[in-house]
N, C-alpha and C positions, 0 to 999 in steps of 0.2 A: 728492833726485832731481829737479833742475830742469834742463830742457833749455837749451841755449845758442843753438840755431839752429833754423830751420824753413824749409820750402819749401812752395809752393802748387802743387797739381796739380789736374787735373780730367779727367773722362772722360764721354763720352756714348755711348749705344747704343740700338738698337731691336731688339726681339725679339718674335716672335709666340708664343714658347713660354710665357713667364710673366714676371711682374714681377721675381721673384728672378733669373731668367736675365738679364733686361735689366740689373739692378743689378750682377750679377757681371761682365757684359761691360763696363759703364761703369767698374768698378774696374780691370779688366784694361787698358782703354784709358788709364786714369790712371796705370798702372804700379805699382799697389799691391795687386793681387788676391792676391799671394803672401804678404801680411802678415796677422798677427793684429791686427786693429784694435781699439783701446780708445778709446771716445768720452770726451772731456773737454770742459769748458766752454771758452769762448773767451778766457780771461784770458791775456794775454801778459806773461811775467815781465820785469822790468827788464833792460836790456842784451841783450835777445833780438835776434838778427840773422837777416834773411832771406837764404837762400842759393839757389843754383841747384838744381833737382831732382837727386837722387843715387840710384843704385841701392840698393835695400834688400834684404838677403839674405832668401831664402824662410824663412818661419816666424818672422821677427822680430816681437816685440811692438812695435807702432807706435801711439803716441798720436796721435789725430786730432780735429780739430774738423770735424764732418761736416754738410753741408747736403744734403738729399735731397728731391726732388720726385717724387711719383707721380701717375699718372693712367691712366684706361682709354683706350686708343687714342691716348695722348699720348707724347711723348718723356719718358723718366725720366732725371733727371740727378743727379749727386752732385758735391759740391765738398769737397775734403779739404785740410787744412793740416797 
């Protein structure tokens, strides 16, 4: 089960409701809120190719390398590959 391609996306959001709400909005802005995200390490397999972002069907199990920054009163960000 080795992927053959990847794309990079990112989202940002601000919310006064909660950190979780902000993170969910950032995932929505990145276009992946509808996915079941599985975190993996950042090892790129040989012959891996970067592609343009593509729509992912809702409920898809999606392997991600995730970067997330949190803070009180700050912008929370997430980077997904």
